[in-house]
C-alpha positions in Angstrom: 0.0 0.0 0.0 1.4 3.4 -1.0 1.5 6.5 1.2 -1.8 7.9 0.0 -3.6 4.7 1.0 -2.0 4.7 4.5 -3.1 8.3 5.0 -6.6 7.4 4.0 -6.6 4.6 6.6 -5.3 7.0 9.1 -8.2 9.4 8.4 -10.6 6.6 9.4 -8.9 6.0 12.7 -8.7 9.7 13.5 -12.3 10.2 12.5 -13.5 7.4 14.8 -11.5 8.8 17.8 -12.9 12.3 17.2 -16.4 11.0 16.7 -16.2 9.3 20.1 -15.0 12.5 21.8 -17.6 14.7 20.2 -20.5 12.5 21.0 -19.2 12.2 24.6 -19.3 16.0 24.8 -22.9 16.0 23.5 -24.1 13.3 25.9 -22.5 15.0 28.8 -24.0 18.4 28.1 -27.2 17.8 26.0 -26.2 20.8 23.9 -27.7 21.0 20.4 -24.7 22.9 19.2 -22.4 20.1 20.4 -24.8 17.6 18.8 -24.3 19.4 15.5 -20.5 19.2 16.0 -20.8 15.4 16.7 -23.0 14.9 13.7 -20.4 16.4 11.4 -17.8 14.0 12.9 -20.0 11.1 11.5 -19.6 12.7 8.1 -15.8 12.7 8.6 -15.8 9.0 9.2 -18.1 8.2 6.3 -16.1 10.3 3.9 -12.8 8.9 5.2 -14.0 5.5 4.3 -15.2 6.7 0.9 -11.8 8.4 0.3 -9.9 5.2 1.2 -12.0 3.2 -1.3 -11.6 5.9 -4.0 -7.8 6.1 -3.5 -7.5 2.3 -3.8 -9.6 2.3 -6.9 -7.9 5.2 -8.6 -4.5 3.5 -8.1 -5.7 0.5 -10.2 -4.0 0.2 -13.6 -6.0 0.6 -16.8 -8.0 -2.4 -17.9 -10.2 -3.4 -20.9 -13.2 -1.5 -19.6 -11.2 1.5 -18.3 -8.4 2.1 -20.8 -7.7 5.5 -19.5 -7.4 4.3 -15.9 -9.6 4.8 -12.8 -8.2 8.3 -11.8 -11.6 10.0 -11.5 -12.8 7.7 -8.8 -11.4 10.2 -6.2 -13.8 12.9 -7.5 -16.8 10.6 -6.9 -15.8 10.3 -3.2 -15.7 14.0 -2.9 -19.2 14.3 -4.4 -20.3 11.7 -1.9 -18.8 13.8 0.9 -20.8 16.8 -0.4 -24.0 14.8 -0.3 -23.4 13.6 3.2 -22.7 17.2 4.3 -26.0 18.4 2.9 -27.9 15.6 4.8 -26.1 16.4 8.0 -26.9 20.1 7.7 -30.6 19.4 7.2 -30.6 17.1 10.3 -28.9 19.8 12.3 -31.3 22.5 11.2 -34.2 20.3 12.2 -32.8 19.8 15.7 -32.1 23.5 16.0 -35.7 24.3 15.0 -37.1 21.9 17.6 -34.8 23.2 20.3 -35.8 26.8 19.7 -39.4 25.8 20.6 -38.3 24.1 23.8 -35.0 25.6 25.0 -33.1 23.4 27.5 -30.3 24.1 29.9 -26.8 22.8 29.2 -25.4 20.3 31.8 -21.7 20.0 32.7 -20.7 22.6 30.1 -17.0 22.9 31.1 -16.3 19.1 30.9 -18.1 18.9 27.6 -16.3 21.8 26.1 -12.9 20.4 27.2 -13.7 17.1 25.5 -14.8 18.8 22.4 -11.6 20.9 22.3 -9.4 17.8 22.4 -11.2 16.4 19.4 -10.9 19.8 17.6 -7.1 19.8 18.1 -6.9 16.3 16.7 -8.9 17.3 13.6 -6.7 20.4 13.1 -3.5 18.4 13.2 -4.7 15.7 10.9 -6.3 18.1 8.5 -2.9 19.9 8.1 -1.2 16.6 7.3 -3.9 15.6 4.8 -3.8 18.8 2.9 0.0 19.0 2.8 0.5 15.4 1.8 -2.5 15.2 -0.4 -1.3 18.2 -2.5 2.1 16.6 -2.7 0.6 13.3 -4.0 -2.0 15.2 -6.1 -4.9 13.3 -4.4 -8.2 15.3 -4.6 -9.8 12.9 -2.1 -7.2 13.5 0.6 -7.1 17.3 0.0 -10.9 17.5 0.2 -10.9 15.4 3.4 -8.3 17.7 4.9 -10.1 20.9 3.9 -13.3 19.5 5.4 -11.5 18.8 8.7 -10.4 22.5 8.7 -14.1 23.5 8.2 -14.9 21.2 11.1 -12.2 22.9 13.2 -13.7 26.4 12.6 -17.2 25.3 13.2 -16.1 23.5 16.4 -14.5 26.7 17.6 -17.7 28.5 16.9 -19.7 25.9 18.8 -17.4 26.3 21.8 -17.8 30.0 21.8 -21.5 29.7 21.4 -21.9 27.2 24.3 -19.7 29.4 26.4 -22.0 32.4 25.8 -25.0 30.3 26.8 -23.3 29.5 30.1 -22.2 33.1 30.7 -25.5 34.7 29.7 -28.0 32.0 30.6 -29.8 32.5 27.3 -30.6 28.9 26.2 -31.8 30.0 22.8 -28.2 30.7 21.8 -27.5 27.0 21.7 -29.8 26.1 18.8 -28.9 29.3 17.0 -25.3 28.3 17.1 -26.2 24.9 15.8 -28.1 26.5 12.9 -25.1 28.7 12.1 -23.0 25.5 12.0 -25.4 23.9 9.6 -25.2 26.8 7.2 -21.4 26.8 7.3 -21.4 23.1 6.6 -23.6 23.6 3.6 -21.3 26.2 2.2 -18.3 24.0 2.6 -20.1 21.1 1.0 -20.8 23.2 -2.1 -17.2 24.2 -2.3 -16.0 20.6 -2.3 -18.6 19.5 -4.9 -17.7 22.4 -7.2 -14.1 21.4 -7.3 -14.9 17.8 -8.1 -17.4 18.7 -10.8 -14.7 20.6 -12.5 -12.5 17.5 -12.5 -15.3 15.3 -13.8 -15.9 17.9 -16.6 -12.3 17.5 -17.8 -11.3 21.0 -16.8 -7.9 22.2 -18.1 -4.8 22.6 -15.9 -4.5 26.0 -14.2 -2.8 28.8 -16.2 0.4 28.5 -14.2 0.7 24.8 -15.0 -0.2 25.4 -18.7 2.6 28.0 -18.9 5.0 25.5 -17.5 4.0 22.9 -20.1 4.5 25.5 -22.9 7.9 26.4 -21.6 9.0 22.8 -21.3 7.9 22.1 -24.9 9.6 25.3 -26.3 12.9 24.2 -24.8 12.9 20.8 -26.5 11.5 21.4 -30.0 14.8 21.1 -31.9 14.2 19.6 -35.3 10.5 20.6 -35.4 8.5 23.5 -36.8 5.9 24.1 -34.2 3.4 22.7 -31.7 -0.2 23.7 -31.9 -3.7 22.7 -30.6 -2.2 22.1 -27.1 -4.9 20.6 -24.8 -4.8 19.5 -21.2 -7.1 18.0 -18.7 -6.7 16.8 -15.1 -8.1 13.5 -13.7 -7.1 13.0 -10.1 -3.3 12.5 -9.9 -2.9 12.4 -13.7 -2.5 15.3 -16.2 -3.4 14.4 -19.7 -1.5 16.5 -22.3 -2.1 16.3 -26.1 -0.9 18.4 -29.0 -0.1 18.4 -32.7 3.6 18.4 -33.6 4.5 19.9 -37.0 7.7 18.5 -38.7 9.2 18.7 -42.2 7.3 16.5 -44.6 10.5 14.8 -45.7 11.3 13.6 -42.2 11.2 9.9 -41.8 8.8 8.2 -39.5 11.6 7.0 -37.3 13.0 10.5 -36.8 9.6 11.9 -36.1 8.9 9.1 -33.6 12.2 9.8 -31.9 11.2 13.4 -31.4 7.9 12.4 -30.0 9.6 10.1 -27.5 11.9 12.9 -26.5 9.0 15.3 -25.8 7.0 12.7 -24.0 9.9 11.8 -21.7 10.7 15.4 -20.8 7.1 16.2 -20.1 6.7 13.1 -17.9 9.9 14.2 -16.0 8.8 17.8 -15.5 5.0 17.4 -15.1 4.2 14.8 -12.4 1.7 12.2 -13.6 1.8 13.4 -17.2 0.2 11.2 -19.9 1.2 12.6 -23.3 -0.4 12.1 -26.7 1.3 13.5 -29.8 -0.2 13.9 -33.3 2.5 14.4 -36.0 1.7 16.6 -39.0 3.7 17.9 -42.1 4.6 21.5 -42.5 1.6 22.6 -44.6 -0.5 21.9 -41.4 1.3 24.7 -39.5 -0.9 27.4 -37.9 -0.3 31.1 -37.2 -2.0 31.4 -33.9 -2.0 29.4 -30.6 1.4 27.8 -31.4 4.6 26.9 -29.5 7.9 27.2 -31.2 11.5 26.7 -30.0 
């Protein structure tokens, strides 16, 4: 199992521990706000399991039914995470609405808040690890999982402040109001996660900075060619697909043109992590005037 898979398993373990802590805080206090925090921890466990399955699936080699590989599986896990977030937010809003009608006092607030803070610190530390390592490994599932943990951290801090205000002011209605705020924040984060994954499923091109890097790499290794045009890119999980038309002299032999293609493919794979390159060779009369790369 590679490092990405081990991190995905680690997320399941951390999620279960934090889930236990957050529910202990809720059971101790009876706070609706802490209930909303605990419910979000259930999402963390579910999505950690989904991320692990997606990471394992995306690492599978191409087969007859999936000749381009299984890289987009990670995007599906992120969309599942977004759906779980929406369901959790609706459940929290329901509990907050019911609690507003019948406000209740919070029991043992300090013990519950302390337990919740321990879980929040664990989430913050693991979220930092997931985002940093996930970006290094180009794993959308791990990055999304880490970002969601950071959202959980911020909402947990808001919950702690809200419950603290309930204790200080004695206004019980603040508890469900804080829970409702958490639900809205969770919905917003869920939309952000799903939006990024939809872009990947729609074969969105690489960012402008990465595209510029590809053009610079090509321009530095076009000896013996006339130009490159119709450069296209798309990202699928940890893989960057690059394709372009390479214009060479019509009198060039197939062997020489093939050697140039191999050279360009090798340098792109070396400079662009996870690059899969496709080259279409054309004679000089196919050269274009715009959108070209030359040495």
